[in-house]
C-alpha positions in Angstrom: -8.9 12.5 -6.8 -8.2 13.8 -3.1 -8.1 11.4 0.4 -11.2 11.6 2.1 -10.5 13.2 5.9 -13.1 12.5 8.8 -14.1 15.2 10.4 -11.3 16.0 13.7 -14.2 16.7 15.3 -15.9 13.3 15.2 -12.1 11.1 16.1 -9.4 11.5 19.0 -6.9 14.1 18.1 -4.3 11.1 17.8 -6.9 9.5 15.2 -7.6 12.9 13.4 -3.6 13.4 13.6 -2.6 10.0 12.1 -5.2 10.1 9.5 -4.8 13.8 8.5 -0.7 12.8 7.5 -2.1 9.7 5.3 -4.2 12.1 3.4 -1.3 14.2 2.6 1.2 11.0 2.0 -2.0 9.7 -0.3 -2.2 13.2 -2.1 1.3 13.8 -3.1 1.5 10.4 -4.5 -1.8 10.6 -6.6 -0.5 14.4 -7.7 2.5 11.8 -9.4 -0.1 11.0 -11.4 -1.9 14.2 -12.4 -2.1 14.8 -16.2 -1.0 11.9 -17.5 -2.4 9.4 -19.5 -3.2 5.2 -19.0 -0.4 4.7 -21.2 2.4 7.4 -19.3 1.1 5.9 -16.0 2.8 2.9 -17.3 6.2 3.5 -18.5 9.0 2.3 -16.8 11.4 5.4 -17.5 14.2 4.6 -14.9 16.3 1.2 -14.4 13.7 -0.5 -11.7 10.7 -1.9 -13.0 8.4 0.7 -11.5 5.8 2.9 -13.1 3.5 5.1 -11.4 0.4 3.5 -11.7 1.6 0.1 -10.2 2.9 2.0 -7.4 -0.1 3.5 -6.8 -1.8 0.4 -6.9 1.2 -1.4 -4.9 0.2 1.4 -2.2 -3.0 0.9 -2.2 -2.6 -2.7 -1.8 -0.6 -2.3 1.4 -2.8 -0.3 2.8 -6.2 -2.5 2.2 -3.9 -5.6 3.5 -2.7 -3.9 6.4 -6.5 -2.7 7.0 -7.9 -6.2 7.3 -5.4 -7.3 9.5 -6.5 -5.0 12.1 -9.9 -6.0 11.6 -9.1 -9.9 10.8 -5.8 -10.2 12.8 -2.7 -12.0 11.0 -5.2 -14.5 9.6 -5.9 -11.4 6.9 -2.1 -11.8 5.6 -1.6 -15.2 5.0 1.9 -16.2 3.7 1.0 -20.1 2.7 3.5 -21.6 0.1 2.7 -24.1 -2.3 2.9 -27.5 -1.3 6.5 -28.7 -1.3 8.1 -25.2 -1.9 9.8 -23.9 1.3 10.5 -20.2 2.3 14.6 -20.9 1.8 13.1 -21.7 -1.8 11.7 -18.8 -2.3 13.9 -16.3 -0.9 16.6 -17.6 -2.9 14.9 -17.8 -6.2 14.6 -21.6 -6.7 11.1 -21.6 -5.9 9.4 -23.7 -8.7 6.3 -22.6 -8.4 5.3 -19.3 -7.0 2.6 -18.9 -3.8 -0.7 -16.9 -4.9 0.2 -14.2 -2.6 3.9 -13.2 -4.3 2.3 -13.2 -8.2 -0.5 -10.9 -7.0 1.9 -8.7 -5.5 4.4 -9.0 -8.2 0.9 -7.8 -10.3 0.3 -5.1 -8.4 3.8 -3.2 -9.2 2.9 -3.5 -13.0 0.3 -1.3 -15.1 -1.4 -3.9 -16.7 -3.3 -4.1 -20.3 -6.5 -3.6 -18.7 -5.6 -0.9 -16.1 -6.8 2.1 -16.8 -4.9 4.7 -14.5 -9.2 6.5 -13.5 -9.8 3.0 -11.9 -6.1 2.7 -10.2 -7.1 6.3 -8.5 -10.6 5.2 -7.8 -9.8 2.0 -6.0 -7.4 3.8 -4.1 -10.2 6.4 -3.0 -12.2 3.2 -2.2 -9.6 2.4 0.3 -8.9 5.2 2.0 -12.4 5.7 2.9 -12.2 2.4 4.2 -9.5 2.9 6.2 -11.0 5.8 7.9 -14.1 3.8 8.4 -11.6 1.7 10.0 -9.9 4.3 12.4 -12.9 5.8 13.5 -14.5 2.7 14.7 -11.6 0.8 16.7 -11.8 1.0 20.4 -8.0 1.5 20.7 -5.1 2.2 18.6 -3.1 0.4 21.6 -4.7 -3.4 20.5 -2.3 -5.6 18.8 -2.2 -8.5 16.6 0.3 -11.1 16.3 2.0 -10.6 13.1 1.7 -13.3 10.5 4.4 -16.2 10.0 7.1 -14.8 7.2 10.9 -14.2 7.3 10.8 -10.7 7.3 8.6 -10.8 10.6 10.3 -11.3 14.5 8.6 -14.7 15.4 6.2 -13.7 18.4 6.1 -10.2 17.5 3.1 -8.1 17.4 1.7 -4.6 16.0 -0.7 -2.3 17.3 -3.1 -0.7 15.0 -1.3 2.4 15.4 2.1 1.3 14.2 -0.1 -0.1 11.4 -1.0 3.1 10.7 2.7 4.8 11.0 3.4 1.5 8.4 0.8 2.9 6.2 1.9 6.1 6.2 5.7 5.4 6.3 4.9 3.2 3.0 3.0 5.5 0.9 5.5 8.2 1.7 8.4 5.8 0.5 6.5 4.9 -2.7 5.4 9.1 -2.9 9.1 10.1 -3.3 9.9 7.1 -5.6 6.9 8.2 -7.6 8.1 11.7 -7.9 11.3 10.4 -9.2 9.7 8.4 -12.5 7.4 11.7 -13.1 10.1 13.4 -13.7 12.1 11.1 -15.4 8.9 10.6 -17.7 8.2 14.6 -18.1 10.0 16.8 -16.3 7.1 17.1 -13.7 7.2 16.9 -9.7 4.7 16.8 -7.0 7.6 19.7 -4.8 
């Protein structure tokens, strides 16, 4: 799979540059799994609990969530807690019940028995295509939404569409670096 790219002539230069950078980051991440089996994509070859298939699932879910935020605002990223569970309980690991979004996030980092590398890459390609469609269709990259209420977000802060894209690029490149280390630990291959 290679990332999709909207032709620069259909976008202003800033959008084209942001999407090109995101495509490059995606391709670097995707290259870390080239030639691997499903089993290898699920290996955890370092002290970390990370696996290559899980990293790609996580990055796809993160991109998808942030682009839903671009379209729908903070309601697209709910961090609701189960009744009776506080943020303090959750952050300290003492929560008697985990919120569904945290369970889903944990599953994203894993290569589950029903997962295949091919299906993970296909989903990532669909997420990428949807991102390009959304970015091409927004009126203004400076438009903002308030960020969802969560301890890691400063109360009252906002995020522009431009900043969302920069965040998604940073998240993708960060995890591409993690993936490169994992791949090298599996079979000595790197993407660089």
